C-alpha positions in Angstrom: 212.2 -132.1 -64.2 209.6 -130.7 -61.8 210.2 -129.1 -58.4 208.2 -130.7 -55.7 205.8 -127.6 -54.0 207.1 -125.7 -51.2 205.4 -125.4 -47.9 206.1 -122.5 -45.7 205.1 -122.6 -41.8 203.6 -119.7 -41.0 201.9 -118.1 -37.7 200.1 -114.7 -37.4 198.4 -112.2 -34.6 195.3 -109.9 -35.2 195.8 -106.2 -34.5 192.4 -104.6 -34.2 191.6 -101.3 -34.8 188.5 -99.3 -34.1 186.0 -98.1 -36.7 184.3 -95.5 -34.6 181.1 -97.2 -35.5 178.7 -98.4 -32.9 175.2 -99.4 -32.4 172.7 -99.2 -29.1 169.7 -100.7 -30.5 169.1 -103.7 -33.3 167.4 -101.1 -35.6 171.1 -99.3 -35.1 172.8 -102.1 -35.7 171.1 -103.0 -38.8 171.8 -99.7 -40.3 175.5 -99.4 -39.1 176.1 -103.0 -40.9 175.5 -101.3 -44.4 178.2 -98.7 -43.5 181.2 -100.9 -41.8 183.9 -101.7 -43.6 183.6 -105.6 -45.0 186.6 -106.7 -43.0 184.4 -105.5 -39.6 182.3 -108.7 -40.5 185.2 -110.9 -40.7 186.9 -110.0 -37.2 183.6 -110.4 -35.7 182.8 -114.1 -37.0 185.9 -115.1 -36.6 188.5 -113.1 -34.5 187.2 -114.5 -31.1 189.2 -117.4 -31.9 192.2 -115.4 -31.0 191.1 -114.2 -27.9 192.7 -115.0 -24.9 189.0 -116.0 -23.4 187.8 -118.3 -26.2 187.6 -121.7 -25.0 184.3 -123.1 -27.1 181.7 -120.6 -26.9 178.0 -120.8 -26.7 177.6 -117.7 -29.0 179.8 -118.5 -31.9 179.8 -114.6 -33.0 180.2 -111.3 -31.4 176.5 -110.5 -32.8 175.3 -113.7 -31.0 177.1 -112.7 -27.9 175.7 -109.1 -28.0 172.0 -110.2 -28.6 172.2 -112.6 -25.4 174.4 -110.1 -23.0 172.9 -106.6 -24.3 169.3 -106.8 -25.8 168.5 -110.4 -23.9 167.1 -111.5 -26.9 167.7 -115.3 -26.7 165.5 -116.0 -30.4 168.0 -113.5 -32.0 171.1 -114.8 -30.2 170.4 -118.4 -31.7 169.8 -117.4 -35.2 172.8 -115.1 -34.9 174.9 -118.1 -33.6 173.5 -120.8 -36.0 175.0 -118.5 -39.1 177.8 -120.2 -40.4 180.1 -118.0 -42.8 181.8 -121.0 -44.4 178.3 -121.3 -46.4 178.4 -117.6 -48.0 180.6 -116.9 -51.1 182.2 -113.9 -49.7 181.6 -111.3 -47.0 179.2 -109.0 -48.6 176.6 -112.4 -48.5 177.4 -112.8 -45.0 176.8 -109.1 -44.6 173.3 -109.5 -46.3 172.5 -112.4 -44.0 173.0 -110.9 -41.0 171.0 -108.1 -41.9 168.3 -110.2 -43.3 168.1 -111.8 -39.8 168.0 -108.5 -37.9 165.1 -107.2 -40.2 163.0 -110.7 -39.8 163.5 -110.1 -35.8 162.3 -106.3 -36.2 159.4 -107.5 -38.4 158.4 -109.9 -35.5 158.9 -107.5 -32.4 156.3 -104.9 -31.3 159.2 -102.8 -29.7 163.0 -101.9 -30.5 165.5 -103.7 -27.7 168.3 -101.3 -26.9 171.1 -101.8 -24.8 173.0 -99.9 -22.1 175.2 -97.6 -22.8 178.0 -99.4 -21.7 176.6 -102.5 -23.5 177.0 -100.6 -27.0 178.2 -102.9 -30.0 181.4 -101.5 -31.2 182.6 -102.6 -34.6 186.1 -103.4 -34.9 188.1 -104.6 -37.6 191.7 -106.2 -37.5 195.2 -106.3 -39.3 196.5 -109.7 -39.7 200.2 -109.6 -39.1 202.0 -112.7 -40.3 205.3 -114.5 -39.4 207.4 -116.7 -41.1 208.6 -119.6 -38.9 211.8 -121.2 -39.2 210.0 -124.4 -40.8 209.6 -125.2 -44.5 209.3 -128.6 -46.7 208.2 -130.4 -49.7 207.6 -133.4 -48.4 204.1 -134.0 -46.6 205.3 -136.4 -43.9 206.8 -133.6 -42.9 203.5 -131.8 -42.2 202.3 -134.7 -40.4 205.0 -134.2 -38.1 204.4 -130.6 -37.4 200.7 -130.4 -36.9 199.9 -131.9 -33.6 202.4 -129.3 -32.3 201.1 -125.8 -34.3 199.8 -123.4 -32.1 196.4 -122.1 -32.4 197.5 -118.9 -34.5 199.2 -121.2 -37.3 196.2 -123.1 -37.2 193.8 -120.2 -37.6 196.5 -118.5 -40.4 196.5 -121.9 -42.6 193.1 -123.2 -42.0 190.8 -120.2 -41.3 192.4 -117.3 -43.2 193.6 -119.0 -45.8 189.9 -119.2 -46.8 189.9 -115.6 -47.3 192.7 -115.1 -48.6 193.2 -117.6 -51.4 191.4 -117.8 -55.0 189.7 -121.2 -54.2 188.7 -120.0 -50.8 190.3 -123.8 -49.3 192.7 -124.0 -46.6 196.6 -124.1 -47.0 197.1 -127.8 -46.1 194.8 -129.1 -48.5 196.0 -126.4 -51.3 199.5 -127.6 -51.1 198.8 -131.3 -51.2 196.5 -130.8 -54.3 199.8 -129.6 -56.0 200.9 -133.4 -55.8 198.2 -134.4 -58.1 196.1 -137.4 -57.2 198.4 -139.0 -54.6 196.5 -137.3 -51.7 192.9 -136.9 -53.7 191.2 -138.9 -50.2 193.0 -136.7 -47.4 192.4 -133.8 -49.2 188.7 -134.3 -49.4 188.4 -135.3 -45.7 190.5 -132.1 -44.8 187.9 -130.0 -47.1 184.9 -131.5 -45.1 185.7 -130.0 -41.5 183.8 -127.0 -41.0 185.8 -124.8 -38.8 183.2 -122.4 -37.5 181.6 -124.6 -34.5 185.0 -126.1 -33.5 187.9 -124.5 -31.2 191.5 -124.1 -32.8 192.7 -127.2 -30.8 189.6 -129.5 -32.2 190.5 -128.3 -35.7 194.2 -129.1 -35.0 193.0 -132.6 -33.2 190.8 -133.5 -36.4 194.0 -132.9 -39.0 196.4 -134.5 -36.7 194.0 -137.7 -37.4 194.0 -137.2 -40.7 197.2 -137.0 -41.4 198.1 -140.0 -38.6 195.5 -141.8 -41.1 196.7 -141.0 -44.7 200.5 -140.1 -44.4 
């Protein structure tokens, strides 16, 4: 007799670490991107969602924000902002895309924009600290009851961070539901169509809650 798959609800925080690498100009940013730890790319695209100030940014990653506030380059700001990391197979592909965007802009510009010293881009990286919550289940209906009460950090861990740490690069919810065979196939498909990058964590939770209400 097969055992029903177990889902363990978890929470997380990001512990920030300095890399000691910074850039004052766009050219320096390009050069530094070749050497920074790959985890720094992950933080600067996704980490902002766990900052207290994050609501719904006009600039979807730290590179776009720096291009706007420090370099005052709106063309570059827009090009950085529309990079969707979910479209790239891994973080090295994402690194290459960011470098390509910078090189394209450098080729177009007659001068290299510099930031003020106090506005340098400081590369950071993070360690994910994970906590087990006192919620376990083998029944999808329980997940339906939990999702609307999940904290933003729980949503981040199970829906965003899961794409980095799982072999399949999917969220934890749809991966768990897939263990029940084809029973939740339609729901799984709809969950996986949610692109988390241009949504706040609250918006992701609302979309998940709506889907679970419709299908469970």
